[in-house]
Structures are given as structure tokens and as C-alpha cells.
C-alpha positions as a Markdown table, in Angstrom:
| # | Residue | x | y | z |
|---|---|---|---|---|
| 1 | Met | -4.9 | -9.1 | -13.3 |
| 2 | Val | -2.7 | -8.8 | -10.3 |
| 3 | His | -0.5 | -11.6 | -11.5 |
| 4 | Arg | 0.1 | -9.7 | -14.8 |
| 5 | Met | 0.9 | -6.5 | -12.8 |
| 6 | Ile | 3.4 | -8.4 | -10.6 |
| 7 | Lys | 5.1 | -10.0 | -13.6 |
| 8 | Arg | 5.5 | -6.6 | -15.1 |
| 9 | Gly | 6.8 | -5.2 | -11.9 |
| 10 | Leu | 9.4 | -8.0 | -11.7 |
| 11 | Ile | 10.4 | -7.2 | -15.3 |
| 12 | Leu | 10.9 | -3.5 | -14.4 |
| 13 | Ala | 12.6 | -4.2 | -11.1 |
| 14 | Pro | 16.2 | -4.7 | -12.3 |
| 15 | Val | 16.0 | -1.7 | -14.5 |
| 16 | Ile | 14.6 | 0.5 | -11.6 |
| 17 | Val | 17.2 | -0.8 | -9.1 |
| 18 | Leu | 20.1 | -0.3 | -11.6 |
| 19 | Ala | 18.9 | 3.2 | -12.5 |
| 20 | Phe | 18.8 | 4.3 | -8.8 |
| 21 | Thr | 22.1 | 2.6 | -8.1 |
| 22 | Leu | 23.8 | 4.4 | -11.0 |
| 23 | Ala | 22.1 | 7.7 | -10.1 |
| 24 | Ser | 23.8 | 7.6 | -6.6 |
| 25 | Asp | 25.0 | 4.5 | -4.9 |
| 26 | Val | 24.0 | 1.1 | -3.6 |
| 27 | Ser | 21.9 | 2.5 | -0.8 |
| 28 | Trp | 19.6 | 4.1 | -3.4 |
| 29 | Gly | 19.4 | 0.7 | -5.3 |
| 30 | Val | 18.5 | -1.1 | -2.0 |
| 31 | Ser | 16.0 | 1.6 | -1.2 |
| 32 | Ala | 14.4 | 1.2 | -4.6 |
| 33 | Ala | 14.3 | -2.6 | -4.2 |
| 34 | Ile | 12.4 | -2.2 | -0.9 |
| 35 | Gly | 9.9 | 0.2 | -2.6 |
| 36 | Ile | 9.4 | -2.4 | -5.4 |
| 37 | Ala | 8.9 | -5.2 | -2.8 |
| 38 | Leu | 6.4 | -3.1 | -0.9 |
| 39 | Thr | 4.5 | -2.3 | -4.1 |
| 40 | Leu | 4.3 | -5.8 | -5.3 |
| 41 | Gly | 3.4 | -7.1 | -1.9 |
| 42 | Asn | 0.6 | -4.5 | -1.5 |
| 43 | Leu | -0.8 | -5.4 | -4.9 |
| 44 | Trp | -0.7 | -9.1 | -4.1 |
| 45 | Val | -2.5 | -8.7 | -0.8 |
| 46 | Ala | -5.1 | -6.4 | -2.2 |
| 47 | Gly | -5.7 | -8.8 | -5.1 |
| 48 | Arg | -6.1 | -11.7 | -2.7 |
| 49 | Ile | -8.6 | -9.8 | -0.6 |
| 50 | Ile | -10.7 | -8.5 | -3.5 |
| 51 | Gly | -10.5 | -11.8 | -5.4 |
| 52 | Gly | -11.6 | -13.8 | -2.5 |
| 53 | Val | -14.5 | -11.5 | -1.9 |
| 54 | Ala | -15.5 | -11.5 | -5.6 |
| 55 | Glu | -15.7 | -15.3 | -5.5 |
| 56 | Asn | -17.6 | -15.7 | -2.2 |
| 57 | Ala | -19.6 | -12.5 | -1.7 |
| 58 | Pro | -19.6 | -10.3 | -4.8 |
| 59 | His | -22.1 | -7.9 | -3.2 |
| 60 | Ala | -19.4 | -6.9 | -0.8 |
| 61 | Leu | -16.8 | -5.9 | -3.4 |
| 62 | Leu | -17.0 | -2.2 | -2.6 |
| 63 | Val | -16.4 | -2.8 | 1.1 |
| 64 | Ala | -13.6 | -5.2 | 0.3 |
| 65 | Gly | -11.9 | -2.7 | -2.0 |
| 66 | Met | -12.1 | 0.0 | 0.5 |
| 67 | Ala | -10.8 | -2.3 | 3.3 |
| 68 | Ala | -7.9 | -3.5 | 1.1 |
| 69 | Phe | -7.0 | 0.1 | 0.2 |
| 70 | Ala | -7.2 | 1.4 | 3.8 |
| 71 | Gly | -5.5 | -1.7 | 5.3 |
| 72 | Gly | -2.7 | -1.4 | 2.7 |
| 73 | Met | -2.2 | 2.2 | 3.5 |
| 74 | Leu | -2.0 | 1.5 | 7.3 |
| 75 | Val | 0.4 | -1.4 | 6.8 |
| 76 | Leu | 2.6 | 0.6 | 4.4 |
| 77 | Thr | 2.6 | 3.6 | 6.8 |
| 78 | Gly | 3.7 | 1.3 | 9.6 |
| 79 | Ile | 6.5 | -0.1 | 7.5 |
| 80 | Ala | 7.5 | 3.4 | 6.4 |
| 81 | Ile | 7.9 | 4.5 | 10.0 |
| 82 | Gly | 10.2 | 1.6 | 10.6 |
| 83 | Leu | 12.2 | 2.2 | 7.5 |
| 84 | Lys | 12.8 | 5.8 | 8.4 |
| 85 | Arg | 14.8 | 4.6 | 11.3 |
| 86 | Ile | 17.3 | 2.8 | 9.2 |
| 87 | Asp | 20.1 | 5.3 | 8.4 |
| 88 | Tyr | 21.4 | 3.3 | 5.4 |
| 89 | Leu | 18.2 | 3.6 | 3.4 |
| 90 | Glu | 17.1 | 6.6 | 1.4 |
| 91 | Phe | 13.4 | 6.9 | 2.4 |
| 92 | Ala | 12.6 | 9.3 | -0.4 |
| 93 | Val | 13.8 | 6.8 | -3.0 |
| 94 | Thr | 11.7 | 4.1 | -1.4 |
| 95 | Gly | 8.6 | 6.4 | -1.3 |
| 96 | Ile | 9.1 | 7.6 | -4.9 |
| 97 | Thr | 9.6 | 4.0 | -6.1 |
| 98 | Leu | 6.5 | 2.8 | -4.2 |
| 99 | Val | 4.2 | 5.5 | -5.5 |
| 100 | Ala | 5.6 | 5.6 | -9.1 |
| 101 | Leu | 5.6 | 1.9 | -9.6 |
| 102 | His | 2.0 | 1.6 | -8.4 |
| 103 | Val | 0.9 | 4.3 | -10.9 |
| 104 | Val | 2.9 | 2.7 | -13.7 |
| 105 | Leu | 1.6 | -0.9 | -13.1 |
| 106 | Val | -2.0 | 0.2 | -12.7 |
| 107 | Ser | -1.9 | 2.5 | -15.7 |
| 108 | Trp | -0.2 | -0.3 | -17.8 |
| 109 | Glu | -2.9 | -2.7 | -16.8 |
| 110 | Ala | -5.7 | -0.2 | -17.6 |
| 111 | Ala | -4.1 | 0.7 | -21.0 |
| 112 | Asn | -3.7 | -3.0 | -21.8 |
| 113 | Thr | -7.3 | -3.7 | -20.9 |
| 114 | Phe | -8.6 | -0.7 | -22.8 |
| 115 | Leu | -6.7 | -1.7 | -26.0 |
| 116 | Lys | -8.2 | -5.2 | -25.9 |
| 117 | Leu | -11.8 | -4.0 | -25.8 |
| 118 | Pro | -13.7 | -5.3 | -28.9 |
| 119 | Pro | -14.5 | -2.6 | -31.4 |
| 120 | Lys | -18.1 | -1.5 | -31.6 |
| 121 | Ser | -20.1 | -3.1 | -34.4 |
| 122 | Ala | -21.7 | -1.1 | -37.2 |
| 123 | Ser | -25.1 | -1.9 | -35.8 |
| 124 | Asp | -24.1 | -0.4 | -32.5 |
| 125 | Asn | -23.1 | 2.8 | -34.3 |
| 126 | Lys | -26.4 | 2.9 | -36.3 |
| 127 | Glu | -28.4 | 2.7 | -33.0 |
| 128 | Leu | -26.5 | 5.6 | -31.6 |
| 129 | Val | -26.9 | 7.8 | -34.7 |
| 130 | His | -30.5 | 7.0 | -35.4 |
| 131 | Gly | -31.7 | 6.6 | -31.9 |
| 132 | Ala | -33.2 | 3.2 | -32.6 |
């Protein structure tokens, strides 16, 4: 799942960087590229943590998910503090790209998964209607 999200992010990356560069200047494009890198890195690390736990200790998935989320937020916050000190970068562009791309990629994956669900069979519908 994370591999699909990263591939999609890499497909969107040039479009996003070009759009921000054209909207202002190269510093906006670089800032967007950093936001993309942070997003894809965060998804990859979280996927590795959750995937490893799913294979070795599935009963601990909830804890692993929360740890991956909290750890990712802490690391991203630390990186953000460092990025704010670089005058060339537009921190708002990096932040907007980071948040928006997360939302887009997760939503895209959810929609793709939802659309691939097998349709209910007629017998399933009869059971719901007749209470059988």
C-alpha cells in the first residue's frame, strides 16, 4: 500500500513543484520539493514500522500505529524547526505541501481500495432484507 502511495507521490511531484515554481519563484518550488520528500519519507517509515509489526506481532498493531504516528509527528516537527531557520525556503509552502500531499495520497489509496471491493452477492442482500 505504501509503495503505491509513494509511486503516486512521485508521479505528482513534478506537477506540484512546477506549479509552485510558476506561482512565485524557484524558492517556492524547492520548498514544495522538501514538503514532498518529507511526506514520502514519513509514509515510508510509518509503513516499515507498521508492516514489520504486522508480520511479527499483529496483536501490537494499534500500538505500532500510534507510535509511528507520534514518532513521525515528532520527527517532522524537529525538521520543521530546522527548516524555519533557512531564509531561502518558504516554510508555509513546505507545510501546505506536506499536509495536502498526505491527505491526497491517503484519500487516493482509500478511494482506490473502496472501488475495488467486490460487490455484494444477491444472497447477501436477501439475508439483509429477510433477516435470515
